[in-house]
N, C-alpha and C positions, 0 to 999 in steps of 0.2 A: 239518630246517634250522631254526634258530631264525628267526622272522621279523624283518626289519629288520637281522640281522646278517651282513654280507657277509663279516666274518671266518670265520664258521663254514662258508660255502659256498666261499671263495675258496682257502683253505689248505689243504685236504685234501693231504696229500703235500707240501706247499710250505711249510714253516715259514719264519718271518721275512719272508713276503710281506704280511702282513695289518696293519701298523702304521696305514695310512690306514684300513683296514676297522674297526680296533677302535676308532678315534675316531669313526667315524660310527655304529658300533652303540651306542656309549654314548649319543651324541645322540640316537638313535631309540628307546631301550629303553622309556621311560615310554609315549612316544605310540603305540608299536606295541602294548604289552600290553593297551592300553584299548580296541582295535578291538573291535566287536562283530559284525562282518558283517553290516551292514544297517541296520535302523532308518531314520533320516532319509537315510541314504545312497542309499536307493533313490529318493528324491526328486531327490537330486543327480544319480543315473545317468539319471533321465528327462530332467533339464535337459540333461545332456550328449549324450543321444540326439538331442534337438533340435537341437543345435548341429551335430552330424555331420550330421544330416540335410540341413541347409543348405550345409554345406561340400562334401559329396560329390553333393549335388544340382546345385550350380553346375558342378563339373568333368564329372559325367556328362551334362550338357545342353549344355555350350558347344559341342561339335561340331554339335549340331543347329542351334543359333544362328547359328554360323559358316557352315555350308551355307546357311542361309537368307539371311544378309547377303551372301554372294558371289553369289546369284542375284538380289539386287535392289539395295540402296543401295551395295554395296561391289564392283560388277562390275569396276571398274578397279582395284582393290587386289589385289597379289598374295596368293594363299592362304598363303604361307609368312608374309608381313608379318601378315596377320590371326590367323594361328595362334599367333603370338607373344604376342598378348594372353592367349590361354589359358595358355601356357607362363609368362610373367610371373606371373600370379596364382597358379599352381600353385607355382612355386618360392618366391614370397615367403611362402606359407602355412607353409613348413618353415624358410625362411631367417631368418625373425625370431623363431624359437622361444626363443632366449635373452633376447631383449628383451622378449618377453611374460612370460617367468618373472619377470624382474626388475620389470616394472610390477605383475604380481599381488601381488609381494612388499610394493610400495609402496601400492597401492590395493585390494588384496585381489582374489580370484578373482571376485566377483560383479559388481563394477563393471568389471572387464576384460572379462568375458563380455559385460556390457551394452555396453560399447564396441564390441566385436567384432560384436555384432548390428547396432547402429546403422550402424556402416562398411560392413557386408554390405548392408543396405537401401540405403544411400547408392550402393553400387556399382551396384546394378541400376537406380537411380533415374537415375543420371548416364548409364548405358549407354542408357536409354529415350530420351533427348533428344540422343544422338550417334550413332544408327545410320548417319549418312552421314558422320561425321567420325572418321577413324582414331585422331587425337591424343586426342579424347575417349573413345573406347573404351579406349585404353591407360590413361587416367586411370581409368576404371571397372574395368579389370583390376588396377591397382594398388591400389586401395580394396578390391577383393575380397581380394587377398592381405594386406592389413593387417587387415581383420576376420576374415578366415578362419584367420589365424595365432593370432589371440587366443582365437578360439572353438576351434580344434583344439588348441592348447595346454594350454588349460583341460580339454577333454575328455579328454586324456592323463594329467593330473596329479592330477585330483581323486579318481578311484575309488581310488587307493591310501590316500588318508587316511581312508577309511570301510570299507575291506574288506582281510581278510587271507587267510583260507582260500577264500573265494569271489571273490577279486580277478579271477581269470579270467573267471567268469561275469559279473562286473559290467562288465569291458572288453569283453567279447563282446557284451552288450547294447548297450553305448555305440556301440561300431562297427557293430551292426547298424543303427543309425539311417543312417549312411553309405551302407549297402548298398540299403537302402529308398529314401532319398533320390535316389540315383544311378538306381534303376530306375525309380521313380514321376516324377521330373521329366524324364527323357528322353522319356517317353511323354506327359505333361502339356504339356511346352513345345511339342513338335511339334503338338498339339492347339490350343494356344493360338495359335500362329502361324498356322495355317491358318484360325482363325476370327476373331481380332482383329488380326493382324498383329504384327511384331516389337517395335515400340515399346511396345505395350499388354502385351506378353509380359512385358516387362522390367518394366514398372510393376506386374503382377500378382505377380511374384516379390519385389519389393520390398514390396509391401503385406503378403503372406502371410507373408514371413520376419520381419517387425517385429511382426504381430500375434502369431505363435505364439513368436518368440525372445525378444522383451522380457519377457513373464511368466515364460518359462523360466528366463531369467538372473537375474531377481529371486528364484527359488527357491533359488539356490545358497547354501550355507553351507560354510565350512570347519571342519574338526575341528583342525588345525594352526594356531595363529595366523600370519598372513602375516609375513615377515622379510625386508626388502630385503639385509640382510647375509649371510644364511646360504643364500638360495635357489640361489645360482648356485656350484659349486666346481669350477673347471676342473682343480684338483688331482685330481678323480676320474679323469681320464685317466691317472694316474700308477699306478692299480691295474691290473695286468695282466688281471684277469677282465673287470672293465668295458671296459677298452680293446679287448679282443678282440670284445666285443658290439658295441661303437661301430663298429669297422671292418667287421663283418659287416653291420650296416646301412648303413654308407657304401657298400659295395661292392654288396650285395644290391639295392638300390633302383634301380639302373641298368637291371635287368632287369624290374621291375614293372609298369611302364607299357607295355612295348612290346606284349604281346598286345591290350590294349584299344585301341592306335593302329593296330595293322595287320592284326588279325584280319579285318576286313571285306575289305580288299585281298587278302589271302591268299585268302579264300573266292571272290571272284568271279575271281581268276586260275587257280583249279582248275575253272572251268565253273559255279560255283553262281550263282543269281540273285541280285540284290539283295535281294530279300524274303527268301531263305535265309540270306543273310550277315547280315541283320539278326535273325534268328531265331537264329543262331548267337551273336551278340552278346548277345542276351537270355538265352540259357543261361548264358554267361560271367558275366554280370552277377548273375543269379539265384544261381548257385553261390558268387560272391564273398559275397554276402551270407549265404548258408548257413555258409560257411566262416568268417566272423567270428563268428557266435553259437556254432557248434559246436566252434571251436578255443578258445574262451574257457571253455567247460564242460570241454574235455579238459584245459585247463591246470590246473584245480583237482583234477582226477583222476589225471593222469600226470606232472604238474610241468611248469612254464612253459618252462624251458630245454629240456626233453625235446622239448616240441611245437614249439618254434622250430627246434630242429633237424630234426625231421620236415619241417616247413613249408619249409624251404630245400631240404631233399633232394628233396621232391616237385616243388618248382618246377623244379629243374634237371633231374630225370628226365623229367618231362613234355615240356619244350623239346626236350631232347636226343634222347629216344626215341620220342617221339609226334608232336611238330609238325612235327619234321624230316621225317616221312614221311607227312604228313596229305595224302594225294592223293585223299582220298573223304570224302564228307559224314560217314559213319559215324566215321572217324578224327578228323576235325576236332571233331565233336561231343565225343568221349571227352576230347580235348585240353582243349576249352573248360570241360568240367565239371570235370576234376581240376585244371586249372591255376587255374580261378576259385576253387576251395576253398582251395588253397595261397596263391593271391595276397591274398585276403581275411584269410586266417589271420596272415598276416605283421604286419598292422597290430594285431592283438589280441596275438599270443605275444612281440612285440619290447617294447613298453611294459610287459607284464605281468612279463616276465623282468627287465626292469631295475628294475621297482618292487619285486619280490620281492628282488632283490639288495641293493637300496639302504636299504629302509624308508620310511616315510611322509614323514619330513622331508627327506631327501637326494634322493627320489625326482624331484620336480618338476625340480630343476635337472639332475639326471642324464639325464632323458627329455629335457629341453629342449636339451642338449648334442647328444644322438643325433639328435633331429629336426632340429635344424639342420645336422647334417653330411649329412642326405638331399639338401639343396638343389642340391648339385652333380649328383647321379644324376637328380633331378627335371628339372634344367635341359639336361643333356647326354645323359642315357641315350637318349632317343628319337631326338634328331638324329644320334646315331652310328649307330643302326639305319637310319635313313633315308638316311643316307650309303651303307651298306653296300648296301642295297637298290637305290639308284640306280646305284651301280657296277657291279651285276651286271644292271643293266637288267630288274629285276624287274617294273617297272611295264608291260612288254610281254610277260610271261611267260604261259604256258599250263600250268604245272605248279609244284610247290613247289621245285624244284631251285634257282632262282636266289635263293630267300629263305633258303637254308640259312646262308649267312655271316652274316645278321643273327640266325637263329635260334641258331646255335651261339655267338654272342657273348653273347646273352641267357642262355643256359643254361650257358654257361662262368662268367658273373659270379654267378649263382645257385649253381653249384657251389663257387665259391671262398667265398662267403658261408658256405655249409654247413661248409665245412672251419674257418672261424674260430670258428663256433658250437660245433662238435666239441671244439675245443682248449679253449674257455671252459669246456664242460660237464665235459671231463675234469679241468680244474683244480679244479673244486668237488669232484668225487669220480669215481674210476676206474670205478666201478660204475655204468654206464649204466643198470640197471635201478631204480636208486633213484629216487625222486620227487623231482627237482629242476627 
């Protein structure tokens, strides 16, 4: 496959479908051939690593902060209301992707990243002064969403400017930062809450994110000059191959956060202790981090779209065939490990696949469109699962059976996503053994 040429990948056996692809290919050809896979690109990867550390560090520790708030200053606030603070931040992180791509086209990726880091720090600082005020916490969550969206969008779009043959590895290292951030901050936040309280925990997060994030953002450079006029091309949705990948991500995201939200509840329902349930979650988070790095390396060896297909297939299989019968610790750990790897791999293989398809100039807009589409699943995916669990009275369950409707819903959406990836891959080349 010629790097940056989606015409070559999308029209195998489908002549006449690549008019849009040809125009994109011509626009990208000069910038793509100059990529040398590394150099200063590794500095950019490090800066993006720091950004994803904090983006995922917040989401990975919000549940711990929420639990502490509900036991202290937010005793009279419904858990569903407080949990919506986290959902608001999470959904804004992806919903604003296109706006962030546009802003980066105007002021550049470095300054966009810097604004994102500052907003992230402001979010934690506002949270530190509003631990007893739900409206203030919603402001904190919204600021996180704004800052997190800028950092997350830049970390998705920058590696494709600096890497071609090793793009998967670069994306894997970037996303590894998120896996480490989620794991480290979950442990550190609980330790800080126990020692200094919730308010000072927020302040410590604000200080640490600014001290590490501001210098990292200032290291960012772009190979492709920013352009507000060409960054976003909604016409990409007219290309069948890109549209199939977009739909695969739109559907697949509904399933991806369900295990991390409900694994502890399932674990205690089948008779495991809270400490054992926490250990299962630790296994899940660690395997997510492993999946991010390993899938990036595998993208370079086996092809990014091939790996995306394997990722969504593994997601579906582990939910439908393993989680649905996980009535013992051994089976639940097997699910946590395998699904954790697949879950982490999605966030590497999807942007890498789109980046390879579009090339460095069109990729930021294409990735931004795709990530923005994830906002619906981020906002609704877990509530749908929660509704199915409540309808089956699984909260009073002592087995895995009442959780199966929610598990089958999650597994079904993952399977549907895999089907769309398969069709996209077949459009590229009917030979599935080819590296694409």
